[in-house]
PDBQT receptor file of N, H, CA, C and O in Angstrom, charges set to zero:
ATOM      1  N   MET A   1      44.557 -45.421 -90.974  1.00  0.00    +0.000 N 
ATOM      2  CA  MET A   1      44.378 -45.395 -92.298  1.00  0.00    +0.000 C 
ATOM      3  C   MET A   1      42.851 -44.563 -92.469  1.00  0.00    +0.000 C 
ATOM      4  O   MET A   1      41.886 -44.799 -91.741  1.00  0.00    +0.000 OA
ATOM      5  N   ASN A   2      42.854 -43.714 -93.404  1.00  0.00    +0.000 N 
ATOM      6  H   ASN A   2      43.637 -43.523 -93.995  1.00  0.00    +0.000 HD
ATOM      7  CA  ASN A   2      41.569 -42.778 -93.763  1.00  0.00    +0.000 C 
ATOM      8  C   ASN A   2      40.884 -43.302 -94.806  1.00  0.00    +0.000 C 
ATOM      9  O   ASN A   2      39.663 -43.147 -94.780  1.00  0.00    +0.000 OA
ATOM     10  N   ASN A   3      41.374 -43.894 -95.735  1.00  0.00    +0.000 N 
ATOM     11  H   ASN A   3      42.365 -44.020 -95.756  1.00  0.00    +0.000 HD
ATOM     12  CA  ASN A   3      40.463 -44.135 -96.807  1.00  0.00    +0.000 C 
ATOM     13  C   ASN A   3      41.190 -45.509 -97.550  1.00  0.00    +0.000 C 
ATOM     14  O   ASN A   3      42.408 -45.683 -97.510  1.00  0.00    +0.000 OA
ATOM     15  N   ILE A   4      40.302 -46.394 -98.192  1.00  0.00    +0.000 N 
ATOM     16  H   ILE A   4      39.313 -46.253 -98.225  1.00  0.00    +0.000 HD
ATOM     17  CA  ILE A   4      40.979 -47.432 -99.054  1.00  0.00    +0.000 C 
ATOM     18  C   ILE A   4      40.660 -46.896-100.529  1.00  0.00    +0.000 C 
ATOM     19  O   ILE A   4      39.578 -46.396-100.835  1.00  0.00    +0.000 OA
ATOM     20  N   MET A   5      41.578 -47.039-101.272  1.00  0.00    +0.000 N 
ATOM     21  H   MET A   5      42.457 -47.445-101.024  1.00  0.00    +0.000 HD
ATOM     22  CA  MET A   5      41.442 -46.642-102.762  1.00  0.00    +0.000 C 
ATOM     23  C   MET A   5      41.751 -48.039-103.660  1.00  0.00    +0.000 C 
ATOM     24  O   MET A   5      42.657 -48.849-103.464  1.00  0.00    +0.000 OA
ATOM     25  N   ILE A   6      40.676 -48.063-104.742  1.00  0.00    +0.000 N 
ATOM     26  H   ILE A   6      39.940 -47.404-104.901  1.00  0.00    +0.000 HD
ATOM     27  CA  ILE A   6      40.853 -48.909-105.524  1.00  0.00    +0.000 C 
ATOM     28  C   ILE A   6      40.870 -48.300-106.853  1.00  0.00    +0.000 C 
ATOM     29  O   ILE A   6      40.161 -47.334-107.136  1.00  0.00    +0.000 OA
ATOM     30  N   LYS A   7      41.682 -48.865-107.675  1.00  0.00    +0.000 N 
ATOM     31  H   LYS A   7      42.257 -49.650-107.445  1.00  0.00    +0.000 HD
ATOM     32  CA  LYS A   7      41.858 -48.190-109.010  1.00  0.00    +0.000 C 
ATOM     33  C   LYS A   7      42.084 -49.399-110.349  1.00  0.00    +0.000 C 
ATOM     34  O   LYS A   7      42.978 -50.243-110.299  1.00  0.00    +0.000 OA
ATOM     35  N   ASN A   8      41.275 -49.305-111.305  1.00  0.00    +0.000 N 
ATOM     36  H   ASN A   8      40.549 -48.619-111.346  1.00  0.00    +0.000 HD
ATOM     37  CA  ASN A   8      41.497 -49.965-112.281  1.00  0.00    +0.000 C 
ATOM     38  C   ASN A   8      41.412 -51.698-112.126  1.00  0.00    +0.000 C 
ATOM     39  O   ASN A   8      42.103 -52.566-112.660  1.00  0.00    +0.000 OA
ATOM     40  N   ILE A   9      40.338 -51.792-111.225  1.00  0.00    +0.000 N 
ATOM     41  H   ILE A   9      39.777 -51.087-110.792  1.00  0.00    +0.000 HD
ATOM     42  CA  ILE A   9      40.095 -53.390-110.900  1.00  0.00    +0.000 C 
ATOM     43  C   ILE A   9      38.664 -53.800-111.562  1.00  0.00    +0.000 C 
ATOM     44  O   ILE A   9      37.655 -53.178-111.231  1.00  0.00    +0.000 OA
ATOM     45  N   GLY A  10      38.617 -54.602-112.272  1.00  0.00    +0.000 N 
ATOM     46  H   GLY A  10      39.437 -55.108-112.541  1.00  0.00    +0.000 HD
ATOM     47  CA  GLY A  10      37.207 -55.069-112.670  1.00  0.00    +0.000 C 
ATOM     48  C   GLY A  10      36.407 -53.670-113.337  1.00  0.00    +0.000 C 
ATOM     49  O   GLY A  10      36.994 -53.044-114.219  1.00  0.00    +0.000 OA
ATOM     50  N   ALA A  11      35.183 -53.268-112.914  1.00  0.00    +0.000 N 
ATOM     51  H   ALA A  11      34.706 -53.777-112.197  1.00  0.00    +0.000 HD
ATOM     52  CA  ALA A  11      34.241 -52.412-113.306  1.00  0.00    +0.000 C 
ATOM     53  C   ALA A  11      34.792 -51.211-112.596  1.00  0.00    +0.000 C 
ATOM     54  O   ALA A  11      34.270 -50.147-112.928  1.00  0.00    +0.000 OA
ATOM     55  N   ILE A  12      35.606 -51.164-111.814  1.00  0.00    +0.000 N 
ATOM     56  H   ILE A  12      36.030 -52.029-111.544  1.00  0.00    +0.000 HD
ATOM     57  CA  ILE A  12      35.948 -50.014-110.859  1.00  0.00    +0.000 C 
ATOM     58  C   ILE A  12      37.168 -49.095-111.594  1.00  0.00    +0.000 C 
ATOM     59  O   ILE A  12      38.166 -49.717-111.959  1.00  0.00    +0.000 OA
ATOM     60  N   GLU A  13      37.128 -47.949-111.773  1.00  0.00    +0.000 N 
ATOM     61  H   GLU A  13      36.318 -47.444-111.477  1.00  0.00    +0.000 HD
ATOM     62  CA  GLU A  13      38.052 -47.299-112.419  1.00  0.00    +0.000 C 
ATOM     63  C   GLU A  13      38.727 -46.351-111.337  1.00  0.00    +0.000 C 
ATOM     64  O   GLU A  13      39.933 -46.109-111.385  1.00  0.00    +0.000 OA
ATOM     65  N   SER A  14      37.924 -45.846-110.393  1.00  0.00    +0.000 N 
ATOM     66  H   SER A  14      36.944 -46.042-110.354  1.00  0.00    +0.000 HD
ATOM     67  CA  SER A  14      38.652 -45.432-109.293  1.00  0.00    +0.000 C 
ATOM     68  C   SER A  14      37.620 -45.159-108.194  1.00  0.00    +0.000 C 
ATOM     69  O   SER A  14      36.599 -44.512-108.430  1.00  0.00    +0.000 OA
ATOM     70  N   VAL A  15      37.904 -45.665-106.988  1.00  0.00    +0.000 N 
ATOM     71  H   VAL A  15      38.733 -46.190-106.796  1.00  0.00    +0.000 HD
ATOM     72  CA  VAL A  15      36.915 -45.568-106.042  1.00  0.00    +0.000 C 
ATOM     73  C   VAL A  15      37.713 -45.012-104.599  1.00  0.00    +0.000 C 
ATOM     74  O   VAL A  15      38.815 -45.545-104.465  1.00  0.00    +0.000 OA
ATOM     75  N   SER A  16      37.376 -44.118-103.594  1.00  0.00    +0.000 N 
ATOM     76  H   SER A  16      36.481 -43.686-103.703  1.00  0.00    +0.000 HD
ATOM     77  CA  SER A  16      37.969 -43.924-102.494  1.00  0.00    +0.000 C 
ATOM     78  C   SER A  16      36.756 -44.350-101.244  1.00  0.00    +0.000 C 
ATOM     79  O   SER A  16      35.672 -43.789-101.088  1.00  0.00    +0.000 OA
ATOM     80  N   ILE A  17      37.236 -45.346-100.550  1.00  0.00    +0.000 N 
ATOM     81  H   ILE A  17      38.117 -45.802-100.677  1.00  0.00    +0.000 HD
ATOM     82  CA  ILE A  17      36.117 -45.579 -99.583  1.00  0.00    +0.000 C 
ATOM     83  C   ILE A  17      36.904 -45.009 -98.234  1.00  0.00    +0.000 C 
ATOM     84  O   ILE A  17      38.110 -45.091 -98.006  1.00  0.00    +0.000 OA
ATOM     85  N   PRO A  18      35.715 -44.316 -97.280  1.00  0.00    +0.000 N 
ATOM     86  CA  PRO A  18      36.277 -43.692 -96.215  1.00  0.00    +0.000 C 
ATOM     87  C   PRO A  18      36.160 -44.966 -95.134  1.00  0.00    +0.000 C 
ATOM     88  O   PRO A  18      35.252 -45.794 -95.064  1.00  0.00    +0.000 OA
ATOM     89  N   VAL A  19      37.330 -44.863 -94.341  1.00  0.00    +0.000 N 
ATOM     90  H   VAL A  19      38.067 -44.190 -94.399  1.00  0.00    +0.000 HD
ATOM     91  CA  VAL A  19      37.084 -45.866 -93.271  1.00  0.00    +0.000 C 
ATOM     92  C   VAL A  19      36.837 -44.980 -91.841  1.00  0.00    +0.000 C 
ATOM     93  O   VAL A  19      37.637 -44.130 -91.449  1.00  0.00    +0.000 OA
ATOM     94  N   PRO A  20      35.743 -45.292 -91.228  1.00  0.00    +0.000 N 
ATOM     95  CA  PRO A  20      35.497 -44.493 -89.954  1.00  0.00    +0.000 C 
ATOM     96  C   PRO A  20      36.569 -44.705 -88.772  1.00  0.00    +0.000 C 
ATOM     97  O   PRO A  20      37.048 -45.808 -88.508  1.00  0.00    +0.000 OA
ATOM     98  N   LYS A  21      36.883 -43.533 -88.103  1.00  0.00    +0.000 N 
ATOM     99  H   LYS A  21      36.494 -42.637 -88.317  1.00  0.00    +0.000 HD
ATOM    100  CA  LYS A  21      37.785 -43.547 -87.160  1.00  0.00    +0.000 C 
ATOM    101  C   LYS A  21      37.315 -44.359 -85.964  1.00  0.00    +0.000 C 
ATOM    102  O   LYS A  21      36.116 -44.216 -85.727  1.00  0.00    +0.000 OA
ATOM    103  N   GLY A  22      37.943 -45.135 -85.197  1.00  0.00    +0.000 N 
ATOM    104  H   GLY A  22      38.918 -45.251 -85.389  1.00  0.00    +0.000 HD
ATOM    105  CA  GLY A  22      37.358 -45.907 -84.176  1.00  0.00    +0.000 C 
ATOM    106  C   GLY A  22      36.451 -46.782 -84.298  1.00  0.00    +0.000 C 
ATOM    107  O   GLY A  22      35.603 -46.981 -83.428  1.00  0.00    +0.000 OA
ATOM    108  N   GLY A  23      36.540 -47.620 -85.761  1.00  0.00    +0.000 N 
ATOM    109  H   GLY A  23      37.228 -47.459 -86.468  1.00  0.00    +0.000 HD
ATOM    110  CA  GLY A  23      35.760 -48.578 -86.203  1.00  0.00    +0.000 C 
ATOM    111  C   GLY A  23      34.497 -48.340 -86.586  1.00  0.00    +0.000 C 
ATOM    112  O   GLY A  23      34.137 -47.165 -86.516  1.00  0.00    +0.000 OA
ATOM    113  N   GLY A  24      33.631 -49.235 -87.020  1.00  0.00    +0.000 N 
ATOM    114  H   GLY A  24      33.924 -50.189 -87.077  1.00  0.00    +0.000 HD
ATOM    115  CA  GLY A  24      32.146 -48.766 -87.446  1.00  0.00    +0.000 C 
ATOM    116  C   GLY A  24      31.760 -49.632 -88.573  1.00  0.00    +0.000 C 
ATOM    117  O   GLY A  24      32.542 -50.568 -88.743  1.00  0.00    +0.000 OA
ATOM    118  N   VAL A  25      30.835 -49.579 -89.332  1.00  0.00    +0.000 N 
ATOM    119  H   VAL A  25      30.200 -48.820 -89.194  1.00  0.00    +0.000 HD
ATOM    120  CA  VAL A  25      30.332 -50.201 -90.397  1.00  0.00    +0.000 C 
ATOM    121  C   VAL A  25      30.453 -49.536 -91.679  1.00  0.00    +0.000 C 
ATOM    122  O   VAL A  25      29.994 -48.408 -91.857  1.00  0.00    +0.000 OA
ATOM    123  N   VAL A  26      31.029 -50.166 -92.539  1.00  0.00    +0.000 N 
ATOM    124  H   VAL A  26      31.402 -51.082 -92.394  1.00  0.00    +0.000 HD
ATOM    125  CA  VAL A  26      31.041 -49.482 -94.045  1.00  0.00    +0.000 C 
ATOM    126  C   VAL A  26      29.988 -49.973 -94.875  1.00  0.00    +0.000 C 
ATOM    127  O   VAL A  26      29.971 -51.185 -95.086  1.00  0.00    +0.000 OA
ATOM    128  N   VAL A  27      29.014 -49.178 -95.436  1.00  0.00    +0.000 N 
ATOM    129  H   VAL A  27      29.027 -48.193 -95.265  1.00  0.00    +0.000 HD
ATOM    130  CA  VAL A  27      28.270 -50.029 -96.358  1.00  0.00    +0.000 C 
ATOM    131  C   VAL A  27      28.656 -49.384 -97.967  1.00  0.00    +0.000 C 
ATOM    132  O   VAL A  27      28.712 -48.221 -98.366  1.00  0.00    +0.000 OA
ATOM    133  N   LEU A  28      28.855 -50.521 -98.569  1.00  0.00    +0.000 N 
ATOM    134  H   LEU A  28      28.809 -51.466 -98.245  1.00  0.00    +0.000 HD
ATOM    135  CA  LEU A  28      28.798 -50.353-100.276  1.00  0.00    +0.000 C 
ATOM    136  C   LEU A  28      27.442 -50.768-100.673  1.00  0.00    +0.000 C 
ATOM    137  O   LEU A  28      26.847 -51.784-100.311  1.00  0.00    +0.000 OA
ATOM    138  N   ARG A  29      27.019 -49.803-101.499  1.00  0.00    +0.000 N 
ATOM    139  H   ARG A  29      27.502 -48.978-101.793  1.00  0.00    +0.000 HD
ATOM    140  CA  ARG A  29      25.634 -49.887-102.577  1.00  0.00    +0.000 C 
ATOM    141  C   ARG A  29      26.045 -49.218-103.771  1.00  0.00    +0.000 C 
ATOM    142  O   ARG A  29      26.851 -48.309-103.969  1.00  0.00    +0.000 OA
ATOM    143  N   GLY A  30      25.188 -49.985-104.632  1.00  0.00    +0.000 N 
ATOM    144  H   GLY A  30      24.533 -50.723-104.472  1.00  0.00    +0.000 HD
ATOM    145  CA  GLY A  30      25.178 -49.520-105.993  1.00  0.00    +0.000 C 
ATOM    146  C   GLY A  30      24.401 -50.464-106.829  1.00  0.00    +0.000 C 
ATOM    147  O   GLY A  30      23.828 -51.437-106.340  1.00  0.00    +0.000 OA
ATOM    148  N   ARG A  31      24.383 -50.179-108.082  1.00  0.00    +0.000 N 
ATOM    149  H   ARG A  31      24.849 -49.388-108.479  1.00  0.00    +0.000 HD
ATOM    150  CA  ARG A  31      23.569 -50.967-109.143  1.00  0.00    +0.000 C 
ATOM    151  C   ARG A  31      24.302 -52.265-109.293  1.00  0.00    +0.000 C 
ATOM    152  O   ARG A  31      25.429 -52.483-108.851  1.00  0.00    +0.000 OA
ATOM    153  N   ASN A  32      23.579 -53.075-109.937  1.00  0.00    +0.000 N 
ATOM    154  H   ASN A  32      22.662 -52.898-110.296  1.00  0.00    +0.000 HD
ATOM    155  CA  ASN A  32      24.219 -54.561-110.274  1.00  0.00    +0.000 C 
ATOM    156  C   ASN A  32      25.244 -54.123-111.112  1.00  0.00    +0.000 C 
ATOM    157  O   ASN A  32      25.065 -53.119-111.802  1.00  0.00    +0.000 OA
ATOM    158  N   GLY A  33      26.224 -54.697-111.143  1.00  0.00    +0.000 N 
ATOM    159  H   GLY A  33      26.370 -55.513-110.583  1.00  0.00    +0.000 HD
ATOM    160  CA  GLY A  33      27.421 -54.397-112.218  1.00  0.00    +0.000 C 
ATOM    161  C   GLY A  33      28.254 -53.158-111.998  1.00  0.00    +0.000 C 
ATOM    162  O   GLY A  33      28.809 -52.584-112.936  1.00  0.00    +0.000 OA
ATOM    163  N   SER A  34      28.343 -52.711-110.611  1.00  0.00    +0.000 N 
ATOM    164  H   SER A  34      27.893 -53.177-109.849  1.00  0.00    +0.000 HD
ATOM    165  CA  SER A  34      28.839 -51.325-110.539  1.00  0.00    +0.000 C 
ATOM    166  C   SER A  34      30.170 -51.855-109.782  1.00  0.00    +0.000 C 
ATOM    167  O   SER A  34      30.899 -50.888-109.562  1.00  0.00    +0.000 OA
ATOM    168  N   GLY A  35      30.727 -53.055-109.314  1.00  0.00    +0.000 N 
ATOM    169  H   GLY A  35      30.134 -53.841-109.494  1.00  0.00    +0.000 HD
ATOM    170  CA  GLY A  35      31.834 -53.341-108.803  1.00  0.00    +0.000 C 
ATOM    171  C   GLY A  35      31.858 -53.413-107.213  1.00  0.00    +0.000 C 
ATOM    172  O   GLY A  35      32.904 -53.246-106.585  1.00  0.00    +0.000 OA
ATOM    173  N   LYS A  36      30.683 -53.663-106.630  1.00  0.00    +0.000 N 
ATOM    174  H   LYS A  36      29.834 -53.799-107.140  1.00  0.00    +0.000 HD
ATOM    175  CA  LYS A  36      30.761 -53.878-105.023  1.00  0.00    +0.000 C 
ATOM    176  C   LYS A  36      31.377 -55.069-104.537  1.00  0.00    +0.000 C 
ATOM    177  O   LYS A  36      32.095 -54.981-103.541  1.00  0.00    +0.000 OA
ATOM    178  N   SER A  37      31.175 -56.323-105.170  1.00  0.00    +0.000 N 
ATOM    179  H   SER A  37      30.592 -56.395-105.979  1.00  0.00    +0.000 HD
ATOM    180  CA  SER A  37      31.971 -57.368-104.930  1.00  0.00    +0.000 C 
ATOM    181  C   SER A  37      33.374 -57.549-105.575  1.00  0.00    +0.000 C 
ATOM    182  O   SER A  37      34.228 -58.348-105.190  1.00  0.00    +0.000 OA
ATOM    183  N   THR A  38      33.472 -56.732-106.558  1.00  0.00    +0.000 N 
ATOM    184  H   THR A  38      32.778 -56.084-106.871  1.00  0.00    +0.000 HD
ATOM    185  CA  THR A  38      34.956 -56.520-106.940  1.00  0.00    +0.000 C 
ATOM    186  C   THR A  38      35.870 -55.938-105.824  1.00  0.00    +0.000 C 
ATOM    187  O   THR A  38      36.947 -56.376-105.420  1.00  0.00    +0.000 OA
ATOM    188  N   ALA A  39      34.987 -54.550-105.322  1.00  0.00    +0.000 N 
ATOM    189  H   ALA A  39      34.112 -54.194-105.651  1.00  0.00    +0.000 HD
ATOM    190  CA  ALA A  39      35.827 -53.887-104.495  1.00  0.00    +0.000 C 
ATOM    191  C   ALA A  39      35.875 -54.734-103.079  1.00  0.00    +0.000 C 
ATOM    192  O   ALA A  39      36.851 -54.439-102.390  1.00  0.00    +0.000 OA
ATOM    193  N   LEU A  40      35.077 -55.643-102.572  1.00  0.00    +0.000 N 
ATOM    194  H   LEU A  40      34.284 -55.882-103.131  1.00  0.00    +0.000 HD
ATOM    195  CA  LEU A  40      35.412 -56.384-101.428  1.00  0.00    +0.000 C 
ATOM    196  C   LEU A  40      36.437 -57.482-101.702  1.00  0.00    +0.000 C 
ATOM    197  O   LEU A  40      37.233 -57.833-100.831  1.00  0.00    +0.000 OA
ATOM    198  N   ASP A  41      36.408 -58.020-102.930  1.00  0.00    +0.000 N 
ATOM    199  H   ASP A  41      35.762 -57.735-103.637  1.00  0.00    +0.000 HD
ATOM    200  CA  ASP A  41      37.397 -59.097-103.221  1.00  0.00    +0.000 C 
ATOM    201  C   ASP A  41      38.880 -58.312-103.253  1.00  0.00    +0.000 C 
ATOM    202  O   ASP A  41      39.879 -58.872-102.801  1.00  0.00    +0.000 OA
ATOM    203  N   ALA A  42      38.926 -57.120-103.763  1.00  0.00    +0.000 N 
ATOM    204  H   ALA A  42      38.115 -56.665-104.130  1.00  0.00    +0.000 HD
ATOM    205  CA  ALA A  42      40.159 -56.331-103.621  1.00  0.00    +0.000 C 
ATOM    206  C   ALA A  42      40.631 -56.047-102.370  1.00  0.00    +0.000 C 
ATOM    207  O   ALA A  42      41.835 -56.081-102.117  1.00  0.00    +0.000 OA
ATOM    208  N   ILE A  43      39.645 -55.719-101.419  1.00  0.00    +0.000 N 
ATOM    209  H   ILE A  43      38.666 -55.690-101.624  1.00  0.00    +0.000 HD
ATOM    210  CA  ILE A  43      40.140 -55.511-100.085  1.00  0.00    +0.000 C 
ATOM    211  C   ILE A  43      40.656 -56.890 -99.407  1.00  0.00    +0.000 C 
ATOM    212  O   ILE A  43      41.741 -56.957 -98.828  1.00  0.00    +0.000 OA
ATOM    213  N   GLN A  44      39.819 -57.913 -99.532  1.00  0.00    +0.000 N 
ATOM    214  H   GLN A  44      38.938 -57.858-100.002  1.00  0.00    +0.000 HD
ATOM    215  CA  GLN A  44      40.273 -59.255 -99.123  1.00  0.00    +0.000 C 
ATOM    216  C   GLN A  44      41.728 -59.544 -99.638  1.00  0.00    +0.000 C 
ATOM    217  O   GLN A  44      42.606 -59.910 -98.857  1.00  0.00    +0.000 OA
ATOM    218  N   SER A  45      41.931 -59.384-100.850  1.00  0.00    +0.000 N 
ATOM    219  H   SER A  45      41.218 -59.087-101.485  1.00  0.00    +0.000 HD
ATOM    220  CA  SER A  45      43.142 -59.588-101.361  1.00  0.00    +0.000 C 
ATOM    221  C   SER A  45      44.373 -58.634-100.906  1.00  0.00    +0.000 C 
ATOM    222  O   SER A  45      45.479 -59.141-100.717  1.00  0.00    +0.000 OA
ATOM    223  N   ALA A  46      44.183 -57.400-100.752  1.00  0.00    +0.000 N 
ATOM    224  H   ALA A  46      43.285 -56.989-100.905  1.00  0.00    +0.000 HD
ATOM    225  CA  ALA A  46      45.174 -56.767 -99.998  1.00  0.00    +0.000 C 
ATOM    226  C   ALA A  46      45.295 -57.039 -98.579  1.00  0.00    +0.000 C 
ATOM    227  O   ALA A  46      46.401 -57.064 -98.039  1.00  0.00    +0.000 OA
ATOM    228  N   VAL A  47      44.208 -57.246 -97.944  1.00  0.00    +0.000 N 
ATOM    229  H   VAL A  47      43.310 -57.226 -98.383  1.00  0.00    +0.000 HD
ATOM    230  CA  VAL A  47      44.586 -57.615 -96.376  1.00  0.00    +0.000 C 
ATOM    231  C   VAL A  47      45.108 -58.965 -96.162  1.00  0.00    +0.000 C 
ATOM    232  O   VAL A  47      45.875 -59.182 -95.224  1.00  0.00    +0.000 OA
ATOM    233  N   SER A  48      44.726 -59.929 -97.007  1.00  0.00    +0.000 N 
ATOM    234  H   SER A  48      44.103 -59.752 -97.769  1.00  0.00    +0.000 HD
ATOM    235  CA  SER A  48      44.960 -61.181 -97.023  1.00  0.00    +0.000 C 
ATOM    236  C   SER A  48      46.571 -61.598 -97.516  1.00  0.00    +0.000 C 
ATOM    237  O   SER A  48      47.272 -62.501 -97.060  1.00  0.00    +0.000 OA
ATOM    238  N   GLY A  49      46.854 -60.734 -98.474  1.00  0.00    +0.000 N 
ATOM    239  H   GLY A  49      46.285 -60.000 -98.844  1.00  0.00    +0.000 HD
ATOM    240  CA  GLY A  49      48.173 -60.908 -99.332  1.00  0.00    +0.000 C 
ATOM    241  C   GLY A  49      47.951 -61.913-100.368  1.00  0.00    +0.000 C 
ATOM    242  O   GLY A  49      48.893 -62.315-101.050  1.00  0.00    +0.000 OA
ATOM    243  N   LYS A  50      46.942 -62.276-100.501  1.00  0.00    +0.000 N 
ATOM    244  H   LYS A  50      46.177 -61.949 -99.947  1.00  0.00    +0.000 HD
ATOM    245  CA  LYS A  50      46.639 -63.336-101.610  1.00  0.00    +0.000 C 
ATOM    246  C   LYS A  50      45.857 -62.915-102.660  1.00  0.00    +0.000 C 
ATOM    247  O   LYS A  50      44.760 -62.367-102.554  1.00  0.00    +0.000 OA
ATOM    248  N   GLY A  51      46.507 -63.212-103.791  1.00  0.00    +0.000 N 
ATOM    249  H   GLY A  51      47.399 -63.657-103.877  1.00  0.00    +0.000 HD
ATOM    250  CA  GLY A  51      45.512 -62.493-105.210  1.00  0.00    +0.000 C 
ATOM    251  C   GLY A  51      46.293 -61.642-106.113  1.00  0.00    +0.000 C 
ATOM    252  O   GLY A  51      45.751 -61.111-107.083  1.00  0.00    +0.000 OA
TER     253      GLY A  51
């Protein structure tokens, strides 16, 4: 997996989050209301199969 794509969820129109090869840390930053928590919720739902 090279990228995580999120489209049309909450405040997010479209975003591509690069996934570091070999592991590592991904930092999401942005202004209040920009969709950081929404992005994390979307990733958690996709990984867990819930939501």
